[in-house]
C-alpha positions, 0 to 999 in steps of 0.5 A: 933745470931739473924739470927740463931734464925730466921732460927730455928723458921721456922724449928720448926714450920714445924716439929710441923705442920708435927707432928700435921698432922700425929696425925690428919691422924692417928686419921682419919684412922679407923680399922674394927674389925672382927665382924663388917662391916666398912661403909664409906659414903660421897664423896672423893677418892675411892667413884667413885660415890657410895653411900657408901664404905663397907669393912670387916677387914682391915682399911681405911683413912676417909677424913675430912669434905667430908667423915664419917663412921659407923659400922654394927654389924655382930652378929647373931640375933635369931627371933622366928616366930609363924606362925598360920593358914597358908594355905597349898596346900590342903587348910588345915590351919596349925601352923608352930612355928619356929626359924630363925637365921639371920645376915648381910652378908659379901658378897660385893653386899649384904654388900652394900645393908645393908649399904644402908638400915640398917645403923644407925638402932638398932637391934630391928628395924632390927629384926622387918624388918626381921620378916615381910619378914620371915612371908610372905615367910614362908606363901608362902612356906607352900602354895606350899606344901601338908601336907604330904610333909611338915610333912614327907619330912622335908628336902624338906620343910626346903630347900624351906624355905631357898630358899624363905626367903634367897632371900628376906633377901638378898635384905636388906643386911641380909642372913639366917644362920639357920632355925629350925621348932619346931613343925607342927600341925593343928586344924583339927587334920589331921596331928595327923590322918596321924600319927595314920595311920602311927603308925597303919600301922607300928604296923600291919607291925611289927605284920606281920613281927613277924608272918613271923619270927615265921613261918620261925623259925618253918619251920626252926626248923621242917627242922632241926628236920627232918634233925636230924631224917634223920641223926640219922636213917642213923647213926642207919642204918650204925651201924646196917649194921656194926653189921650185917657185923661184924656178917657175917664176924664172922660166915664166920671166924668160918666156915673157922676155922671149915673147917680148923679143919675138914680138919686137922682132916681128914688129921690126920685120913688119916695119921693114916690110912696110918701109920696103913696100912703100919704097917699092911703090915710090920707086915704081911711081918714079919709074912710071913717071920717068917712062911717061916723061920719056914717052912724052919727049919721044912723042914731041920729037916725032912731031917736030915737022908740025908748024910752029903755029900748029905745034903751039896749040898741041903744046898747049893741049898737052900741058894740062895733061903734063900738069895733071901727071905732075899732080899725080 
């Protein structure tokens, strides 16, 4: 019984030690939120002679006594930069009010710079450091460009700002998220004069465009009117031509009909004349025959004293002639 109790105590002590060790290790394991950078500094496993170890996301075991940790906030910071009297390439001083949005970079190389230069600094201190860098680089950028380039080619100006400012911010672990130039003006009103000149040029060009458009419209209207008049004249000519052609056809038709009527009348008259001639011939023939018949009768009466025997032959002699006359 006593020996059994002696064996239980070491086992219980081992279990308690393991539980305590697990609790201790769990308390030393640090997870990194997505909006922060975990910075591990000190010595121990994984340092490999580095001044700090940085990670974004995940987690790591912080060894007691030889290591410690801290977080860098990734939330963006907005800085208002009111740059005044910046000297341009033309030696004209201008004012460039602008707004810069910056933040700590998650690039591994730049994160290490942030761990070395920004760790344990509050946001106000970080903004002040960034503001000094931005002021200097913005002045440098303005000095390399003319007023026309800055004012007219705004994209070129912003790209030059990004290139110069971002490069210097990277050295302290920051990077440029966005830049917005709100206004650009100068004390000598050079930019305003450029704007007035551009406005006047635009107005004059617009007037020229309006005049040209009006001229083109009038030319087009005149051409359309001329085309319309030509079409109307052509249609009138075609109509008159059609009328004259119809009148000519009508006259030809009337003349043809009159010719046909005259021809018909002539044919009718010729037919009537032929008929009358034929009728006259027949009447003359009938009259001749009648006279011959009458003459024959008279001749017969005058020869009535001839004896019957002698008369008969005469009658026979004359019969063929009568027959021949009848045949005629």
